[in-house]
Phi, psi and omega in degrees: 000123181243133178210177181261350187265195183263158169252127180262135170236111176274156186064031190291339181270349184279190184295297184287321182299315181291326174295324180296319178300313180297317179300312180297322175299318182295332177276001178098007182264119176237002182274052190257139170251117184264130181237130175184181168268108187268019187278345184272117184294333183285352176266343189303320180298336177304331185251001182302128176081357180273152185254130181203171183268317184201153171249130184237131179297139185302315185286344177252006185302315188284331172292321179297318178299319177298314184293315188268337181044055181286160175276117181243129185268329189198147176235126166256106180264093181257342183293141179191163165275115188252006185284108181286350179263001176275110184259009173274101185304326187297330175297312179294319183300315180299306187277325186265337180251297185296315179297320178295324178294323177295317181298314178303311183295321175301310181299318180298308185295323188257007174063043181252126177298149186223133164241129179233159181269117167259205183200150174291347176296345176296333186283351181062227182277003177078015182294343175254011179088185181233048181261134186274041173289137182298322183296327185296327183305332183277354181250349188290149177232085179300154186271348183215166183304320181301309180299319179301311182298320180296317181289322180301316181290318177308307184297320179298313180302319184290342184260000183282135179283338177244140182210161176304158182299332171215140175210150173212130174258122184254123179274091181296130173273216185275097185272136178225160176146180185300164178073022173254014184303330185276355192278345175056237188300329184273002179288162182298159180297332179295315177300314180294321179296311180306313180293319178298316181297315177299325183276310189242355180078006184211170178237132171261128180242156176292131171297148174281139178247023176231137183296336182275000175233131173285164180300128178082354183262007170303137191247138177221159172266098183270126180239128179291137183303332182294324175293317181302313180303316180299321179290319178301317183288323178298317179296321176304329181273355186260010192299335178293348184257028189319291183296335186283319185236004176301145177151191182265135183227141169287147170223089172221196179267341187090003181227116177283140177226157186274157174298329175300314178301316182299317183288322178298321179294326177292313176306315182297322176295337178264002185056044177231159177277142186290135171227116187235129174246147182250133182235159179293143176290138175307142180301325187294338182247354188302315180285345185249019188264134178274124180270338181210133171219139174207120182290129167276114189260012181303318185295318178295319181296320175299327180287349174117002179279123186234006182290142176286155180262152172300138169289164180302315182296320178296313184292312180294322178301313182295317182297311184290315185286320190256357180228298186297311184299328184255000183058034180276157176250157176277000000 
């Protein structure tokens, strides 16, 4: 997609957003407008050395658009409150629903293609499966306020009479990779495992509190951020197919793997033998915990995406050896 305007990336200082900025730079795009809350010093290294035109504070972005009336070619709306342990719904409602509605309305009014981040958290306990059918969105029962907010926006988007010329909502499954150093408790299990191995020589994983899952055998669809970036970029190139392929898509690998596998791959990336201890899951998340997630990737493949995904071992190996071990950023 070639244009004369800007590409907007919201959540640009965060994990996935900053990786996307780097990826777009690698593809030759420097006409980027970055939107986020830029007040956190621990996120600054995520954008070090990256090329862009301007940084705009999240809460003043819409005023800025009115005032400057820039020509915008594309919006990647990656920004969100992603803390699944934040139980105040109003926080999620403001950033994940109302803010996203404003982005959608701007893109619809100004004929700007949009890719936005949804989440696999919308699927709740998975009792209805993991198929990205639009009808299913209206039946889902997410387990936490974050998942609720993401699903509320998906449902709202599907009901709008006006929409961007091309749009895609991506239900990110368990994303891992560089530039998540600032995420603390919400960082991936790989990040936590790497730090635990360095400190204690072992990894603590949650014990299973369900009889049908053994300890460490809880299953998730883990996707390496580099695969996610390739899909975002592929969609960016599909804007001429607006009515044909616009919609909500799963974004995982299509293969669930256990936390034991994940941790073993982390040990392997550090050239160490695995040592795993199991601990009780905190009470506050026990009832809200997903034991199994696996993206049904049929729809994205049907739309024409054919690139292979990193295996867990390949992705974790790359992340551990080329980023965590050297403290590198993407």
